[in-house]
C-alpha positions, 0 to 999 in steps of 0.5 A: 539500474539502481532501485531509485531510478527509472530507465529504459528497461522499466519503461519497457516493462510498464508498456507491457503492463499497460498492454494487459487487458481490463480486469473483471469487476470486484466488490469492495467495502470501504471502512470510513475511519470517522464512522462508528461500527455499523455505518453503511459501507460504500462499494467500489469498482474496477480500475487500470494499471500503474508504475514505480517506487524504490525498495527498502533494505534497513532494519532497526530497533522496534518501534517505541509507539504502543497500541491505542484505542483506535483499534475498536473500529478496525474491521475483523481479520478474516480469510475471504475466498480466493479472488479471481485472477486479474489482468490489471491491478486496482489503481483507482477506487471509484464510487467512494464519495469524497474519499481518498486512500493513502498508501506507503511502500517498502517498510516498515523502517523504524526510522520513519514508519513510527512517525508516519503512524503517529501522524495518521493516529493523531488525525484518526485515519487509516492507510495501506502499508505494502511491506517488504518481507526483508523489512517486516521480518525484523520489525514485527512490532511495527506490523502489529502496530499498523494492524492494531491501528486499523491500517491495511498491511499488504505484500510488496514482495520480499526483496523488491525485485523486478517481478517479470524477470523472475521464474514462477517459483521465484515469484511464489517465494517472494510473495509467499515468504512475505505473506508468511511473515505477515501471518506470523505477526498478525495471525492472518495473511495479507489480502492485497499486494503491490508489485515492485516498480508497478511491474506486473505480469500474468504469473504475478497475477496468478500467484497473487490470487493463489495466495489470496491477494488482490493487486493494488496499484495507485493513482497519484505517485508522489515520487517521494523516493527521488527526495524532490523536497517536502513542498513538492511532495505536498503539492503533488498530493494536493494537486492530484486529490480527487474522489477515489484516488490512491496516493503512493508514498514510501516509509522506507528505501532511503531517506524518508524524512521528506515523506514524513514531513510532507504527510504532516502538511498535506493530511490536515489539508485533505481533511480540511477540504472534506476528504475522508481518508479510508482503506478498502476492505474485501468481502 
């Protein structure tokens, strides 16, 4: 099975994931990128589980983009108390008003991530980036650019393996090494993680919590890793748009030019429709 294809093995894993019990409640605050510091925060609740996406494998030169003033509104980096052990990841963030979350997996990739960051910056919105350690290690400037623009940098494992096939020490190594890379670049470890292919198990929930991270899945899968065409990606996002939705896209793991082009088209449409594009923050 290649990383970019869905097979019987993955479908079996997803059935196992969906069979896990519901999570207990967690309180999140959501920073409105259009607000000024001190704007009242909103709270979010608990959601169910999810699936899919490919990894990344290519390193390149540092990003030519530099930091911009948007950092003034970014939340302070901090290390909250260890979260509880979940039985399902967060997939949907209700009670956020007319807001959505955009997320990007597998990077950072110098060929595509800078363009995605530039588009987000042009519209002054924030997103979540779930990075693979093997990509992040060679591109610390892109990690810093993400954080300084107010984006959430999450953990997507080191090499994008099928987590349920790994031993506990191997899972700890995959997640721990990636958290270490992020902490070296940003001064704080990631607070969120996403299992490759959406394949979670109890070991991953336990180890993720031990490392101080909450599990985040998604609501709308653009399937952009299949390269279905820019128009198809745009349509999937707009058709799935709704309050509290978390959108999954990719900024690495293959040719992501369609993903870059699609973001330029659907992001202004979402904003025109009155959606606030925001990110979750833990308290």
